[in-house]
N, C-alpha and C positions, 0 to 999 in steps of 0.2 A: 410230317406224314402220320397220318392214322391207320393203323392197322386193325383189322377186324377179324375174326373167322366165324363161320357158320356152318352146318351142314351142306355138302357138297350134293345137290339133290334129294332124293330117297336113296341114298346109300350110307354106309358106315363111315364114309370119309369125310374130311373136314377141308373146307376151302379157305385160303390165307386170302385175304384181299387189302388192297390199299385202293381207297375211294370205290371204284366200280370195276377195278383191273385185277384180274387173278393173276397171283402171285405164286402160290404152291397150292399142293392138293397133298395132303396127309393122312395117314391112316387114323392116328389118334389125336384126341383132343389134347391131351398133354403135350404132343409135339408140337401141335398148333401153337399152343401158350409158350413154349420155349422159344420156336422159331418167331414169335412177335417179340420176345423178350431180347433174343440176339440182335434183330434187326433195328431195334429201337436204342440197343446201346452202341450199334455202330454208326447211329445216324449224328 
């Protein structure tokens, strides 16, 4: 699986996506990076 993160609309939040599926919305980009790292480590 490949995860990616991008801005969530025109907000300060970040969306974590797996393909086109929304997995999570986080406040900080650093949090999105950490979540991707942990999800990939668990796979």
